[in-house]
N, C-alpha and C positions, 0 to 999 in steps of 0.2 A: 504494500500500500504506500502511496506517495501522498504526503500532506505538504502543501505549500503555505507558507506564512509570509506575507508581505509586510515589511516594516518600513513605512515611507520615511525616507531621509534624503534630503537634497544631496547631489553630488558634492564631493569635497568637504562634507560636514560629518562630524561624529554624531551618532544618534543621541537623541535627548535621553535623560535619565528614565523617563517614562517608557520610551521605546526600548531601551536596553533591558529594563526590568520585564517588559512584556516578552521580549525575545528569549530571555533566560527562562522565564516561566514556561514558555512554549517548549523549549528544548528539554527542560526537566520533565514536563508532562509526557512528551513523546518517549523519553527514555524510561520513565516510570511504567508506562504501558507496555513497553517491549525493550528490554535491556540490550537486545541484539540490533536495535535500530541504528541506522547510519544517519548522520546529520550532515547536510551540505549547506554551507553558508556561502552566499555569493553576492557580490556587488560588481559594478563595472570593472574596477581595477583590482579589487581584492586587497587594497592597501589600508583603507580607513574604516568604512562602515562595517563590513563583515568582520574585519580584524578586531574592531572594537567590541563587537558582540562576542567573538571568540575569547577575547581577553577577559571580558566580564563573566563569561561562563567559567573560565578557569578560576577566577576569584571567588565566584559563588559556590563552586563545587569542591575546590581543593584548598588546603591550608597554604596559600601563597599570598604574598603581598603584590602590589601592582608591578614592581620591578621584576620580581621572580616570574610572574605570569608573562610579562613582556619577553623575558629571555626564552621561556618555553615556546611562546608564539613565534618568535624570530627563528627558532630552530626548525619549526614545522612549516613556517610560511615566511621565507626570507624577504619577500617583497613588501611585507606589511610595514606600515610606518614604524620607525624605530623608537619613537618617543610618545606613543599613545598613552603610556602609563602616567605621564605627567599632565595630560589634558584635564581641563576642569571637569568635563563630564565623567571621565573615569575616576577621578579623585572623589567626586560627589557620590558615584555609585559605590565605591569602596567605603566611604564614610557611612553611608546608609547601611551597607552590609554589616559593618562592625557594630552598629547600633542594634541590628536584628540579631546578631550573634550574642550580644550582651543580654538580650531579653529571651534567649533560647528559641528564637523563631527559625533559626538556621543551624544546621550542623554541617561542617565541612570535613572532608577526609584528607589524609596525607596524599600528596602527589606521588604517583608511582614512577619515580625517576628511574 
């Protein structure tokens, strides 16, 4: 089964906090329903929008900080923007994630290096 989720974000922009949270929620839901699912993230260049969603997925799923998540992303997708981890949107996503972790709304697992 193929499920397509469109997250409207203008070219050359990083998705908004709301868009990133929606994207991560969709990814987690798909994986929760079928752990063998494959997720394909795509934008025109694969440098900013889809890379930002991938970085936020790593943050929300694994015990990584933004810099560590950026390093993992760069190994798998070398053409991704190298400094997404310092963008305001990613920093805000991570700040909100830490608040949710403090209130036990989220559980992250170690990254399988």
